[in-house]
C-alpha positions in Angstrom: -19.7 -156.8 -226.7 -22.8 -157.3 -224.8 -24.4 -160.4 -223.3 -28.1 -161.0 -222.9 -30.3 -163.8 -221.6 -32.5 -163.5 -224.7 -32.5 -166.2 -227.3 -30.0 -165.7 -230.1 -32.8 -165.5 -232.7 -34.5 -162.7 -230.7 -31.1 -160.9 -230.5 -30.5 -161.2 -234.2 -33.9 -159.8 -235.0 -33.4 -156.9 -232.6 -29.9 -156.1 -234.1 -31.4 -156.1 -237.6 -34.4 -154.0 -236.6 -32.3 -151.4 -234.7 -29.4 -151.4 -237.2 -27.3 -152.1 -234.2 -23.5 -152.0 -234.6 -22.8 -153.7 -231.3 -23.1 -157.5 -231.2 -24.9 -159.2 -228.4 -24.1 -162.7 -227.3 -26.9 -165.0 -226.0 -26.6 -166.6 -222.6 -30.0 -168.2 -223.0 -29.0 -171.2 -220.9 -27.9 -168.8 -218.2 -24.5 -170.2 -217.6 -22.1 -167.3 -218.1 -23.9 -164.5 -216.2 -24.1 -166.4 -212.9 -20.4 -167.3 -213.2 -19.6 -163.6 -213.4 -22.1 -162.7 -210.6 -24.3 -160.9 -213.0 -27.6 -162.7 -212.4 -30.0 -162.6 -209.5 -29.7 -166.0 -207.8 -31.8 -165.3 -204.7 -34.8 -167.7 -205.2 -37.0 -165.4 -203.0 -36.4 -162.4 -205.3 -39.2 -161.4 -207.7 -36.5 -161.1 -210.4 -34.8 -164.5 -209.7 -32.7 -165.6 -212.7 -32.9 -162.1 -214.3 -29.7 -160.6 -215.6 -28.2 -157.7 -213.7 -26.8 -154.7 -215.5 -23.0 -155.3 -215.3 -19.9 -154.0 -216.9 -16.7 -156.1 -217.4 -13.5 -155.2 -219.1 -11.6 -158.4 -220.1 -8.2 -158.1 -221.8 -6.9 -160.2 -224.7 -5.5 -162.8 -222.3 -8.9 -163.3 -220.6 -8.0 -161.4 -217.4 -10.8 -159.5 -215.9 -9.6 -155.9 -215.5 -12.8 -154.2 -214.3 -16.1 -155.3 -212.8 -19.1 -153.2 -211.9 -22.4 -154.9 -211.2 -25.3 -152.5 -210.7 -27.9 -152.7 -208.0 -30.7 -151.9 -210.5 -30.9 -152.7 -214.2 -32.1 -149.2 -214.7 -28.8 -147.8 -213.5 -26.2 -147.0 -216.1 -22.5 -146.1 -215.7 -21.5 -142.7 -217.0 -19.6 -142.9 -220.3 -16.6 -141.2 -218.6 -16.4 -143.9 -216.0 -16.4 -146.6 -218.6 -13.8 -144.8 -220.7 -11.6 -144.3 -217.6 -11.8 -148.1 -216.8 -10.9 -149.0 -220.4 -7.9 -146.7 -220.4 -6.8 -148.1 -217.0 -7.1 -151.6 -218.3 -5.1 -150.8 -221.4 -2.4 -149.2 -219.3 -2.1 -152.1 -216.9 -1.9 -154.6 -219.7 1.1 -152.7 -221.2 3.1 -153.3 -218.0 
């Protein structure tokens, strides 16, 4: 599931327009993203309070198993890296 700082109505319209299968949660008040370190909080930055591209894997108990916050929102993880992190999180939760 993804999280965006866009308003929930904008996200719903985008999902409908794109026929998106992945749901996006709205953090329009910008409370969750800073708590996870996924928002630029440097007031001197030209992108202050913008969301960073970040990847989190959280298991069913709410334990964060994987965190990767990118330096640039243009950077993406390779699918193989995400898949490896999911597999590792699943294996560690089985122990």
